[in-house]
C-alpha positions in Angstrom: 58.4 96.5 126.1 60.7 99.0 127.7 59.8 102.7 128.0 62.4 103.6 125.4 60.9 101.1 122.9 57.4 102.5 123.6 58.7 106.0 122.9 60.4 104.9 119.6 57.2 103.2 118.6 55.2 106.4 119.1 57.7 108.7 117.4 57.0 109.1 113.6 59.4 107.2 111.4 62.3 109.3 110.4 62.2 110.3 106.7 64.8 113.1 106.7 67.9 112.4 108.7 68.7 108.7 108.0 68.4 109.1 104.2 71.0 111.9 104.6 73.2 109.7 106.9 73.0 106.9 104.3 73.9 109.2 101.4 76.8 110.6 103.3 78.2 107.1 104.3 77.6 105.6 100.9 79.5 108.5 99.2 82.2 108.2 101.8 82.7 104.6 100.8 82.9 105.6 97.1 85.4 108.3 98.0 87.6 105.8 99.9 87.4 103.3 97.0 88.3 106.0 94.6 91.4 107.1 96.7 92.5 103.4 97.0 92.1 103.0 93.2 94.1 106.2 92.6 97.1 105.1 94.6 97.1 101.8 92.7 96.7 103.4 89.3 99.5 104.5 86.9 100.5 108.1 87.3 98.9 109.1 84.0 95.5 108.0 85.1 95.4 109.5 88.6 94.1 112.9 87.7 90.6 111.5 86.9 90.5 109.9 90.3 91.6 113.1 92.0 88.8 115.0 90.3 86.2 112.5 91.3 87.5 112.6 95.0 87.1 116.4 94.9 83.5 116.1 93.7 82.6 113.5 96.2 84.1 115.5 99.1 82.0 118.6 98.0 78.9 116.4 97.8 79.4 115.1 101.3 80.0 118.6 102.6 76.6 119.6 101.0 74.9 116.7 102.8 76.4 117.9 106.0 75.0 121.4 105.3 71.6 119.9 104.4 71.5 117.9 107.7 72.2 121.0 109.7 69.4 122.8 107.9 67.0 120.0 108.7 68.0 120.2 112.3 67.0 123.9 112.4 63.6 123.0 110.7 62.6 119.9 112.6 61.5 119.6 116.2 61.3 115.8 116.2 64.6 114.0 115.5 65.5 110.2 115.6 68.0 110.9 118.4 69.6 113.8 120.2 70.3 116.8 118.1 73.9 117.1 119.3 74.5 113.5 118.3 73.0 114.1 114.8 75.4 117.0 114.3 78.3 115.1 115.7 77.6 112.1 113.5 77.4 113.9 110.2 80.3 116.3 111.1 82.5 113.3 111.9 81.7 111.7 108.6 82.5 115.0 106.8 85.8 115.1 108.7 86.8 111.7 107.3 86.0 112.9 103.8 88.0 116.1 104.4 91.1 114.2 105.4 91.0 111.7 102.5 90.5 114.5 100.1 93.4 116.3 101.8 95.6 113.3 101.1 94.6 113.2 97.5 95.1 117.0 97.1 98.6 116.7 98.5 99.6 113.9 96.2 98.2 116.0 93.3 99.7 119.3 94.4 103.2 117.9 95.4 103.2 115.6 92.2 103.9 112.5 94.2 104.9 110.0 91.6 106.0 106.9 93.6 103.3 105.6 95.8 104.7 103.7 98.7 103.3 100.4 100.2 102.5 102.4 103.4 100.3 104.8 101.5 98.5 102.0 99.7 98.0 100.2 103.0 96.6 103.2 104.8 94.1 103.8 101.9 93.1 100.1 102.2 92.6 100.5 106.0 90.5 103.6 105.5 88.4 102.0 102.9 87.6 99.1 105.2 86.8 101.5 108.1 84.4 103.5 105.8 82.7 100.3 104.7 82.1 99.6 108.4 80.8 103.1 109.0 78.2 102.4 106.3 77.3 99.2 108.1 77.0 101.0 111.4 74.7 103.6 110.0 72.3 100.9 108.7 72.5 99.2 112.2 71.6 102.5 113.8 68.6 103.0 111.5 66.9 99.8 112.7 68.4 100.0 116.2 67.4 96.3 116.9 70.8 95.1 118.1 73.0 97.6 120.0 75.6 94.8 120.5 76.0 94.6 116.7 76.7 98.4 116.5 79.2 98.1 119.3 80.9 95.2 117.5 81.1 97.3 114.3 82.6 100.2 116.3 85.2 97.8 117.9 86.3 96.8 114.4 86.7 100.4 113.3 88.8 101.1 116.4 91.0 98.2 115.7 91.6 99.5 112.2 92.5 102.9 113.6 95.2 101.2 115.8 96.5 99.3 112.8 96.7 102.6 110.8 98.7 104.2 113.7 101.2 101.3 113.5 101.5 101.6 109.7 102.0 105.4 110.0 104.6 105.2 112.7 106.7 102.6 110.7 106.3 104.6 107.5 107.5 107.8 109.0 110.5 106.0 110.6 111.4 104.5 107.3 111.2 107.9 105.5 113.6 109.5 108.0 115.9 106.6 107.8 116.0 106.0 104.1 115.0 109.2 102.3 117.8 111.8 101.8 115.8 114.4 99.8 114.2 116.9 102.3 111.4 117.7 99.8 110.4 114.1 99.5 110.4 113.7 103.3 108.0 116.6 103.6 105.8 115.3 100.7 105.4 111.8 102.1 105.0 112.9 105.7 102.1 115.3 104.7 100.3 112.6 102.7 100.8 109.9 105.4 99.6 112.4 108.1 96.4 113.1 106.2 95.7 109.4 105.7 96.4 108.6 109.4 94.2 111.5 110.4 91.4 110.1 108.3 91.6 106.9 110.2 91.4 108.9 113.5 88.3 110.5 112.2 86.8 107.1 111.4 87.3 106.3 115.0 85.5 109.5 115.9 82.5 108.4 113.8 82.6 105.0 115.6 82.6 106.8 119.0 79.5 108.8 118.1 77.7 105.7 116.8 78.5 103.8 119.9 77.3 106.7 122.1 74.0 106.8 120.3 73.6 103.0 120.6 74.3 103.2 124.4 71.7 105.9 124.8 69.1 103.9 123.0 69.8 100.4 124.3 
């Protein structure tokens, strides 16, 4: 048994932070699912999805706030305090950007949803599902290699999202003649692409924690 394993054995089982991480990641998956459903729904049905996304983003923000409160109250934490803050904040940032994409579609009254928008919401959903898997792997911390493999998959999805975004923006400038539509679609696509970047940030934090505890 390594010194690190002995230390983890002696530290009381965490009952505060991982439940919050799991709540945040579970709600992040639901938010991503709701956004993907919204862009595949008829325009008349999208408002209900947008409202649900707004509620989910606010709930994740509250979990972030609660986590930071627990950090101020608790001396013993499952891993470094700065890593706890970085992890929950990076999850919150993913939610913020997906909510931002939904808000722009709602505010700008984007009627036609492009294949690129649908593809980016699909990629972000897959990345958020992997984030949830990674959180569960961090909780047991039995196989750092499994965490690294999950993070690698998230990073590949981020690269895929970059390619979809670049092609989508090129297509807009080549085929769209209405300047207003160019702005609308560019804003929505940018928020979705930024969400994938933030998923990669979550993966970086998870991998950093895994390395420290391996």
